C-alpha positions as CSV (number, residue, x, y, z in Angstrom):
1,M,-57.5,-26.2,48.0
2,K,-57.7,-23.1,45.8
3,S,-59.9,-23.1,42.8
4,A,-58.1,-23.4,39.5
5,H,-60.4,-20.7,38.0
6,P,-61.3,-18.0,40.5
7,P,-64.0,-15.6,39.6
8,H,-62.9,-12.8,37.3
9,P,-62.6,-9.4,39.2
10,R,-65.5,-7.8,37.3
11,W,-67.8,-10.7,38.2
12,R,-66.8,-10.5,41.8
13,A,-67.7,-6.8,41.8
14,A,-71.1,-7.5,40.1
15,L,-71.9,-10.2,42.7
16,G,-70.9,-7.9,45.5
17,N,-73.1,-5.1,44.2
18,G,-76.0,-7.6,43.7
19,A,-75.6,-8.9,47.3
20,I,-75.8,-5.4,48.7
21,L,-79.0,-4.6,46.7
22,A,-80.5,-7.9,47.9
23,V,-79.7,-7.0,51.5
24,L,-81.3,-3.5,51.1
25,L,-84.4,-5.1,49.5
26,A,-84.8,-7.6,52.3
27,T,-84.4,-4.8,54.9
28,A,-87.2,-2.8,53.2
29,I,-89.5,-5.9,53.1
30,A,-88.8,-6.6,56.7
31,L,-89.8,-3.0,57.7
32,L,-93.2,-3.1,55.8
33,P,-95.2,-4.5,58.8
34,L,-94.1,-1.5,60.9
35,H,-96.2,0.8,58.7
36,G,-99.9,0.2,59.6
37,D,-101.2,3.5,58.2
38,A,-100.6,5.5,55.1
39,W,-97.0,6.3,54.4
40,W,-97.9,9.9,53.3
41,P,-100.6,12.3,54.4
42,A,-101.7,12.3,50.7
43,M,-100.9,10.1,47.8
44,P,-98.3,11.5,45.3
45,R,-99.8,13.3,42.3
46,P,-99.5,11.6,38.9
47,R,-96.9,14.0,37.7
48,D,-94.7,13.1,40.7
49,W,-94.9,9.5,39.8
50,W,-93.8,10.3,36.3
51,S,-90.9,12.4,37.6
52,A,-89.8,9.6,39.8
53,A,-90.0,7.1,37.0
54,A,-88.0,9.4,34.7
55,S,-85.3,9.9,37.4
56,L,-85.1,6.1,37.9
57,A,-84.8,5.5,34.1
58,L,-82.1,8.1,33.9
59,Y,-80.2,6.4,36.7
60,L,-80.5,3.0,35.2
61,A,-79.3,4.3,31.8
62,L,-76.3,5.9,33.5
63,C,-75.4,2.6,35.2
64,A,-75.8,0.7,31.9
65,W,-73.4,3.2,30.2
66,R,-70.8,2.9,33.0
67,L,-71.0,-0.9,33.3
68,P,-69.1,-1.8,30.1
69,R,-66.6,0.9,30.8
70,G,-66.0,-0.6,34.3
71,R,-65.6,-4.0,32.9
72,G,-62.6,-2.9,30.8
73,R,-59.1,-3.1,32.2
74,R,-58.2,-0.1,34.4
75,S,-55.0,0.1,32.4
76,D,-56.8,1.3,29.2
77,D,-55.3,4.7,29.5
78,G,-57.4,6.3,26.9
79,G,-56.1,4.1,24.0
80,A,-52.8,6.0,23.7
81,A,-49.6,4.2,23.0
82,L,-47.5,3.6,26.1
83,P,-43.8,4.3,26.0
84,W,-43.1,2.2,29.1
85,L,-45.3,-0.2,31.0
86,V,-44.3,-1.8,34.3
87,A,-46.4,-4.8,35.4
88,H,-46.2,-6.7,38.6
89,A,-47.5,-10.1,39.7
90,S,-46.9,-10.3,43.5
91,Q,-47.9,-12.8,46.2
92,T,-46.3,-11.3,49.2
93,G,-45.9,-7.7,47.9
94,F,-42.1,-7.9,47.1
95,A,-42.7,-7.9,43.3
96,M,-45.0,-4.9,43.7
97,E,-42.2,-3.1,45.7
98,L,-39.6,-3.9,43.0
99,A,-42.0,-2.7,40.3
100,G,-42.3,0.6,42.2
101,H,-38.5,1.0,42.3
102,T,-38.3,0.1,38.6
103,A,-41.0,2.7,37.6
104,A,-39.4,5.3,39.8
105,S,-35.9,4.7,38.2
106,L,-37.4,5.1,34.7
107,R,-39.2,8.3,35.7
108,A,-36.1,9.7,37.1
109,A,-34.4,9.0,33.8
110,G,-37.2,11.1,32.1
111,A,-39.3,8.2,30.8
112,Q,-43.1,8.1,30.8
113,V,-44.2,5.1,32.8
114,V,-47.5,3.3,33.5
115,L,-47.4,1.0,36.6
116,R,-50.1,-1.7,36.8
117,P,-50.7,-5.1,38.4
118,L,-50.6,-8.0,35.9
119,S,-54.4,-8.5,36.5
120,D,-55.1,-5.2,34.9
121,I,-53.1,-6.0,31.7
122,D,-54.5,-7.5,28.5
123,A,-53.3,-8.3,25.0
124,P,-54.7,-5.1,23.4
125,L,-52.8,-3.0,25.9
126,L,-49.6,-4.9,25.3
127,A,-50.0,-4.6,21.5
128,R,-49.9,-0.8,21.8
129,T,-47.0,-0.7,24.3
130,Q,-43.5,0.1,23.1
131,R,-41.7,-1.4,26.1
132,A,-43.0,-3.5,29.0
133,L,-41.2,-4.7,32.1
134,F,-42.7,-7.6,34.0
135,I,-41.8,-8.4,37.6
136,A,-43.3,-11.8,38.3
137,S,-43.2,-14.0,41.4
138,T,-43.5,-17.8,41.4
139,T,-45.2,-19.4,44.4
140,G,-44.9,-23.0,45.6
141,E,-44.0,-25.5,42.9
142,G,-44.1,-23.2,39.9
143,D,-47.5,-21.6,40.5
144,P,-48.3,-18.0,39.5
145,P,-49.4,-15.6,42.2
146,D,-53.1,-15.5,42.9
147,L,-53.5,-12.1,41.4
148,A,-52.0,-13.3,38.1
149,L,-54.5,-16.1,37.5
150,S,-56.9,-14.0,35.5
151,F,-54.0,-12.8,33.2
152,L,-53.0,-16.4,32.8
153,R,-56.5,-17.6,31.9
154,D,-57.8,-14.6,29.9
155,T,-54.6,-13.4,28.1
156,M,-51.9,-16.1,28.1
157,A,-54.3,-18.8,27.1
158,Q,-54.3,-17.5,23.5
159,A,-51.9,-16.0,21.0
160,A,-51.5,-12.3,20.5
161,D,-49.7,-10.1,18.0
162,L,-47.0,-8.4,20.0
163,A,-44.5,-7.8,17.2
164,R,-44.1,-4.2,18.2
165,L,-43.4,-4.9,21.9
166,E,-40.0,-4.9,23.5
167,Y,-39.9,-6.5,27.0
168,A,-37.9,-7.8,29.9
169,V,-38.9,-10.2,32.7
170,L,-37.6,-10.1,36.4
171,A,-38.5,-13.5,37.7
172,L,-38.7,-14.0,41.5
173,G,-38.5,-17.4,43.1
174,D,-36.9,-19.7,45.6
175,R,-34.2,-22.1,44.3
176,D,-35.2,-24.7,46.9
177,Y,-38.2,-25.5,44.8
178,A,-37.8,-27.7,41.7
179,R,-39.6,-25.3,39.4
180,F,-37.6,-22.3,40.2
181,C,-39.1,-19.0,38.7
182,A,-41.4,-21.2,36.6
183,F,-44.1,-18.5,36.1
184,G,-41.5,-15.9,35.1
185,H,-40.2,-18.4,32.5
186,R,-43.7,-19.2,31.3
187,L,-44.5,-15.6,30.8
188,D,-41.2,-15.0,29.0
189,Q,-41.9,-17.9,26.6
190,W,-45.4,-16.7,25.9
191,L,-44.2,-13.2,25.0
192,R,-41.5,-14.6,22.7
193,Q,-44.1,-16.9,21.0
194,C,-46.3,-13.8,20.4
195,G,-43.4,-12.1,18.6
196,A,-42.2,-9.7,21.3
197,R,-38.5,-8.9,21.4
198,A,-36.5,-9.2,24.6
199,L,-34.6,-6.0,25.7
200,F,-32.3,-8.4,27.6
201,D,-32.5,-11.9,29.0
202,L,-34.7,-12.9,31.8
203,T,-33.3,-12.1,35.2
204,E,-33.8,-14.7,37.9
205,V,-33.8,-13.6,41.6
206,D,-33.4,-16.3,44.3
207,N,-34.9,-15.1,47.6
208,G,-34.3,-11.4,46.9
209,D,-30.6,-11.8,45.9
210,P,-29.3,-8.2,45.9
211,G,-26.7,-9.1,43.2
212,A,-29.4,-10.3,40.8
213,L,-31.4,-7.1,41.5
214,R,-28.4,-4.9,40.7
215,H,-28.0,-6.9,37.5
216,W,-31.6,-6.0,36.6
217,Q,-30.9,-2.4,37.4
218,H,-27.8,-2.5,35.2
219,H,-29.7,-3.7,32.2
220,L,-32.6,-1.3,33.0
221,A,-30.2,1.6,32.8
222,L,-28.8,0.4,29.5
223,A,-32.3,-0.1,28.0
224,A,-33.4,3.3,29.1
225,G,-30.3,4.9,27.9
226,A,-29.6,6.4,31.3
227,A,-26.0,6.1,32.3
228,A,-26.7,8.0,35.5
229,M,-29.4,5.7,36.9
230,P,-28.4,5.1,40.6
231,D,-28.2,1.7,42.3
232,W,-31.2,1.0,44.6
233,T,-28.8,-0.6,47.1
234,P,-25.1,0.3,46.7
235,P,-22.9,-2.8,46.7
236,R,-20.2,-3.3,49.4
237,Y,-17.1,-3.1,47.3
238,E,-13.6,-4.4,48.2
239,R,-10.5,-2.4,47.3
240,W,-8.6,-4.4,44.6
241,T,-5.4,-3.3,42.8
242,L,-5.0,-2.7,39.1
243,A,-1.9,-4.8,38.6
244,A,-1.7,-4.7,34.7
245,R,-3.4,-3.2,31.7
246,T,-2.6,-4.3,28.1
247,L,-4.0,-3.0,24.9
248,L,-4.9,-6.1,22.8
249,N,-6.0,-4.6,19.5
250,P,-3.8,-1.7,18.4
251,G,-4.8,-0.5,14.9
252,S,-8.3,-2.0,15.2
253,Q,-11.3,-0.3,13.5
254,G,-13.2,-0.9,16.7
255,G,-12.7,0.7,20.1
256,P,-9.5,-0.1,22.0
257,A,-9.8,-3.3,24.1
258,F,-7.7,-3.8,27.2
259,H,-6.8,-6.9,29.1
260,L,-6.9,-6.0,32.8
261,V,-5.5,-7.8,35.8
262,L,-6.8,-7.0,39.2
263,R,-5.4,-8.4,42.4
264,P,-7.5,-8.9,45.6
265,P,-6.9,-7.0,48.8
266,P,-3.9,-8.4,50.9
267,G,-4.9,-11.5,52.8
268,A,-8.1,-12.0,50.9
269,A,-8.8,-15.2,49.1
270,P,-12.0,-14.5,47.0
271,E,-13.8,-17.4,45.3
272,W,-15.7,-17.4,42.1
273,Q,-16.7,-19.7,39.3
274,A,-16.5,-19.5,35.6
275,G,-19.4,-17.4,34.3
276,D,-19.4,-15.0,37.4
277,I,-19.4,-11.3,37.0
278,A,-17.2,-8.5,38.4
279,E,-19.1,-5.4,39.5
280,V,-16.9,-2.4,39.4
281,G,-17.5,0.9,41.1
282,P,-16.3,3.6,38.6
283,R,-14.7,6.9,39.5
284,N,-14.4,10.3,37.8
285,A,-11.1,11.4,36.3
286,P,-8.8,12.8,39.0
287,A,-8.4,16.0,36.9
288,A,-12.2,16.6,36.9
289,V,-12.4,16.2,40.7
290,E,-9.4,18.6,41.2
291,G,-10.9,21.1,38.8
292,L,-14.2,21.2,40.8
293,L,-12.3,21.6,44.1
294,A,-10.2,24.5,42.6
295,A,-13.4,26.2,41.2
296,T,-15.2,26.1,44.6
297,G,-12.3,26.5,47.0
298,L,-13.5,23.4,49.0
299,D,-11.0,21.4,51.0
300,G,-10.7,18.0,49.3
301,D,-9.1,16.5,52.5
302,A,-12.0,17.4,54.7
303,V,-13.5,14.3,56.4
304,V,-17.2,13.7,55.5
305,R,-19.7,10.9,55.6
306,F,-20.7,9.5,52.2
307,R,-22.7,6.3,51.7
308,S,-22.7,5.8,55.5
309,Q,-18.9,5.8,55.6
310,A,-16.3,8.3,56.7
311,T,-14.1,9.4,53.8
312,T,-12.6,12.6,52.4
313,L,-14.5,15.0,50.2
314,R,-12.1,14.3,47.4
315,E,-12.9,10.5,47.6
316,A,-16.7,11.2,47.8
317,L,-16.5,13.4,44.7
318,A,-14.5,10.8,42.8
319,A,-17.3,8.2,43.3
320,A,-20.3,10.5,42.6
321,H,-21.9,12.5,39.8
322,L,-20.0,15.8,39.8
323,P,-22.4,18.6,40.5
324,D,-22.4,22.2,39.1
325,P,-19.8,24.1,41.1
326,A,-22.0,27.2,41.2
327,T,-24.7,25.3,43.1
328,L,-22.6,23.9,45.9
329,P,-22.8,25.1,49.5
330,A,-19.6,26.1,51.4
331,R,-19.5,23.3,54.0
332,P,-17.9,20.0,52.9
333,Q,-20.5,17.8,54.6
334,A,-23.3,19.7,53.0
335,V,-21.7,19.0,49.6
336,A,-21.4,15.3,50.5
337,D,-25.1,15.2,51.5
338,L,-26.0,16.4,47.9
339,L,-23.9,13.8,46.0
340,Q,-25.4,11.0,44.0
341,P,-23.2,7.9,43.9
342,L,-22.1,6.6,40.5
343,P,-23.8,3.3,39.4
344,H,-21.8,0.1,39.1
345,R,-20.7,-1.5,35.9
346,E,-20.6,-5.2,35.1
347,Y,-17.9,-7.2,33.3
348,S,-17.5,-11.0,32.6
349,I,-14.6,-12.5,34.5
350,A,-12.0,-14.0,32.2
351,S,-10.1,-16.0,34.8
352,L,-10.4,-18.5,37.7
353,P,-9.3,-18.1,41.3
354,A,-6.4,-20.4,40.6
355,D,-5.0,-17.6,38.3
356,G,-4.6,-15.4,41.5
357,A,-6.4,-12.4,39.9
358,V,-9.6,-11.2,38.3
359,E,-8.9,-10.7,34.6
360,L,-11.2,-8.6,32.5
361,L,-11.4,-7.7,28.8
362,V,-12.9,-4.2,28.5
363,R,-13.5,-2.2,25.4
364,Q,-13.2,1.6,25.9
365,M,-16.5,3.1,25.0
366,Q,-17.3,6.7,24.0
367,R,-20.4,8.7,25.0
368,E,-22.2,10.8,22.4
369,D,-20.3,14.0,23.6
370,G,-17.0,12.3,23.0
371,R,-16.2,11.6,26.6
372,P,-15.1,8.0,27.6
373,G,-17.7,5.7,29.0
374,L,-18.3,5.8,32.8
375,G,-16.9,2.3,33.6
376,S,-14.5,1.8,30.6
377,G,-13.2,5.3,30.9
378,W,-12.2,4.7,34.5
379,L,-10.7,1.2,33.9
380,C,-9.0,1.9,30.5
381,R,-7.9,5.5,30.8
382,H,-8.2,7.3,34.1
383,A,-7.0,4.6,36.6
384,R,-3.3,4.1,36.7
385,V,-1.6,0.7,37.2
386,G,-1.2,0.4,41.0
387,D,-4.4,2.3,41.8
388,T,-7.1,0.7,43.8
389,I,-10.4,-0.3,42.1
390,D,-13.7,-0.8,43.9
391,L,-14.8,-4.3,42.9
392,R,-17.0,-7.1,44.1
393,I,-17.9,-10.4,42.6
394,R,-21.4,-11.4,41.8
395,A,-22.4,-15.1,41.3
396,N,-24.0,-15.8,38.0
397,P,-25.2,-19.4,38.4
398,Q,-27.1,-19.3,35.1
399,F,-23.8,-19.2,33.2
400,H,-21.8,-21.7,35.2
401,P,-20.3,-24.5,33.2
402,P,-22.4,-27.7,32.7
403,A,-21.7,-30.6,35.0
404,G,-19.7,-33.6,33.8
405,D,-18.3,-33.9,30.3
406,R,-21.4,-32.8,28.3
407,P,-20.3,-31.4,24.9
408,L,-20.2,-27.6,25.0
409,L,-20.7,-25.2,22.1
410,L,-19.4,-21.7,23.0
411,V,-20.6,-18.8,20.8
412,G,-19.6,-15.1,21.2
413,N,-18.3,-11.9,19.7
414,G,-16.0,-9.1,20.8
415,T,-15.2,-8.8,24.5
416,G,-17.6,-11.8,25.0
417,I,-14.5,-14.0,24.7
418,A,-13.8,-13.0,28.3
419,G,-16.6,-15.1,29.7
420,L,-16.0,-17.9,27.3
421,R,-12.3,-18.0,28.2
422,A,-13.2,-18.6,31.8
423,L,-15.5,-21.5,30.8
424,L,-12.8,-23.0,28.7
425,K,-10.3,-22.8,31.6
426,A,-12.8,-24.6,33.9
427,R,-13.5,-27.2,31.3
428,A,-9.7,-27.8,30.8
429,G,-9.3,-28.2,34.6
430,A,-12.2,-30.7,34.7
431,G,-10.8,-32.8,31.8
432,A,-13.9,-32.0,29.6
433,R,-12.6,-31.9,26.1
434,R,-15.6,-31.8,23.8
435,N,-15.6,-28.0,23.3
436,W,-16.3,-26.0,20.2
437,L,-15.8,-22.3,20.0
438,L,-17.3,-20.0,17.4
439,M,-16.0,-16.4,17.7
440,G,-16.7,-13.2,15.8
441,E,-14.7,-10.0,15.6
442,R,-13.7,-7.2,13.2
443,Q,-10.2,-8.0,11.7
444,R,-8.1,-11.1,11.8
445,A,-4.9,-8.9,11.9
446,H,-5.9,-6.8,15.0
447,D,-8.8,-8.4,16.9
448,A,-7.8,-12.1,17.5
449,F,-8.1,-11.8,21.3
450,F,-6.2,-14.5,23.3
451,E,-5.2,-16.2,20.0
452,T,-2.1,-17.9,21.4
453,E,-4.0,-19.4,24.2
454,L,-6.8,-20.7,22.0
455,R,-4.3,-22.2,19.6
456,R,-2.6,-24.0,22.5
457,W,-6.0,-25.4,23.6
458,L,-6.6,-26.6,20.1
459,D,-3.2,-28.4,20.0
460,D,-3.8,-29.9,23.5
461,G,-7.3,-31.1,22.6
462,V,-9.1,-28.9,25.1
463,L,-10.8,-27.4,22.0
464,E,-12.1,-29.9,19.5
465,R,-12.9,-27.2,17.0
466,C,-12.5,-23.4,16.7
467,D,-14.2,-21.2,14.1
468,F,-13.7,-17.5,13.6
469,A,-15.8,-14.9,11.6
470,W,-14.3,-11.5,10.7
471,S,-16.9,-8.8,9.9
472,R,-14.3,-6.4,8.3
473,D,-12.2,-8.9,6.3
474,E,-13.3,-10.3,3.0
475,P,-15.5,-12.2,2.7
476,R,-17.3,-10.4,5.5
477,R,-19.0,-12.8,7.9
478,Y,-20.6,-12.6,11.3
479,V,-20.6,-15.4,13.9
480,Q,-24.2,-16.3,13.1
481,D,-23.1,-16.8,9.5
482,A,-20.3,-19.2,10.7
483,L,-22.9,-21.1,12.8
484,R,-25.3,-21.5,9.9
485,E,-22.5,-22.9,7.7
486,Q,-22.0,-25.5,10.4
487,A,-25.7,-26.6,10.5
488,P,-25.1,-30.4,10.1
489,R,-22.4,-30.4,12.9
490,L,-24.7,-28.2,15.1
491,R,-27.5,-30.7,14.8
492,A,-25.1,-33.6,15.5
493,W,-23.8,-31.9,18.6
494,V,-27.2,-31.1,20.0
495,D,-28.3,-34.7,19.3
496,E,-25.3,-35.8,21.4
497,G,-26.5,-33.7,24.3
498,A,-24.4,-30.6,23.8
499,A,-25.1,-27.3,25.7
500,I,-24.9,-24.0,24.0
501,Y,-23.5,-20.9,25.7
502,V,-23.6,-17.5,24.1
503,C,-21.6,-14.5,25.4
504,G,-21.3,-11.0,23.9
505,S,-23.4,-8.3,22.3
506,L,-27.2,-8.2,22.8
507,A,-27.5,-5.9,19.8
508,G,-27.0,-7.9,16.6
509,M,-25.0,-11.0,17.7
510,A,-27.3,-12.6,20.3
511,P,-30.6,-12.3,18.3
512,G,-28.7,-13.3,15.1
513,V,-27.4,-16.5,16.8
514,D,-30.8,-17.2,18.3
515,A,-32.5,-16.9,14.9
516,V,-29.9,-19.3,13.3
517,L,-30.5,-21.8,16.1
518,R,-34.3,-21.7,15.5
519,E,-33.8,-21.9,11.8
520,V,-31.5,-25.0,12.0
521,L,-32.9,-26.8,15.0
522,G,-36.5,-25.7,15.0
523,E,-38.5,-23.6,17.5
524,D,-39.5,-26.5,19.7
525,V,-36.0,-27.8,20.0
526,V,-34.5,-24.4,21.0
527,D,-37.3,-23.8,23.6
528,A,-36.7,-27.3,25.0
529,L,-33.0,-26.5,25.2
530,R,-33.8,-23.4,27.2
531,E,-36.1,-25.3,29.6
532,Q,-33.4,-27.9,30.1
533,G,-30.7,-25.3,30.9
534,R,-28.8,-26.4,27.8
535,Y,-29.1,-22.9,26.1
536,R,-27.8,-20.1,28.2
537,R,-26.7,-16.6,27.5
538,D,-24.7,-13.8,29.1
539,V,-25.3,-10.9,26.8
540,Y,-25.1,-7.2,27.3
């Protein structure tokens, strides 16, 4: 059985050094009988004794000066504030490998990154770190990796002031164990209790699930402000068809939001559950691709290999970051070899397989230079109805509906209604009728997404209650304000076993709702709801 408190690394080093010195001393004593005569032809002069003594004293002083420095964490980094810290707690090396990929992606995006094992991290270092990413494995029935035990004992055992820290946790585990990703969750809870703010919600990875890892990369790119951060492993898309696109909010003060309907490939019968995610492979505007081909004189119909598949140069350019025409070689395959694929984009699915299509609600975003966003620009502007869309479905079990007829409180804003709509469809199909929706948007006259459907669910009893908050209508309210106004009902629903699902914006809405929940229910109750799986979020 492993010791619950293994020796600290610095004591292990001290014991090792002491053992070596003891061996050397024992060797010297063992050799003494071999010297029957004088060791030197003449005894050293007194001044030589004094020189030797001074050298020994200087050596011991140097050792004493270095010892306290050696006892400090290797991640001290001179006391400077750290923009990004990537820490890993690995048992088999997988977490360390993913930490390396994470750090490399951040560096490619221009960030300054320090990469360290969790055993080299302490509270003072975290207190002067701006952003920290933790890749943490769980072993056995909820145990931390061996190399994380010192951090658990020396750092997590006490409170720390981490109010300036923003963080995220990638939790690795095996769902076959009862305490799945337990150490990652424990680390996340300690960071929150110390005042650190989550960049995005904890990401669980079951046995290296590539979809969950792409989800981590997606949020990593958003947190780093790097729209061009490439996927570590490109997903295998299927070719879906854009069957319909409808603008839902003409005249809105916000960006235009489109209801999209995508049909699967002929003969395919894809399955998914409410709460799952559509990963879309965006493309460049056709005009931009044709402009590059015209500027270089390259043959867009030339067959090349791109992402290990045969395709045309035109198709490869459509799915990659467009390079500077002046830098391109003359051969099409040489061009394809230089291309960097566009990263995927994630959207909550607003429909069920019984609807026969994946339905999305996508708001067209704009970059700082005025160009449309990468994914939303492709789906809302450049792609035409009838075009094929690269898409694959990623399971998101953390946001699947609760089992049985447990009461369900759904909270969201903006395009977050997409994921909540799928949950309500699933609840209606299961006959679970204790559902309460709180939804926030800008204007009642323009932004009441899916209002006809919601009203029908109210009339049919699928929705027990529906509350709206309009941030641009008078009186101006946000969804967290509506939730606070319903504090007595919120407490009653939680007492009756309700689960709380939140979907929508990570900036503003999600932390605002979390703050109200903790204000009304108390910190301990909210933490217990998270541990019981009764408080879940799909925020972006």
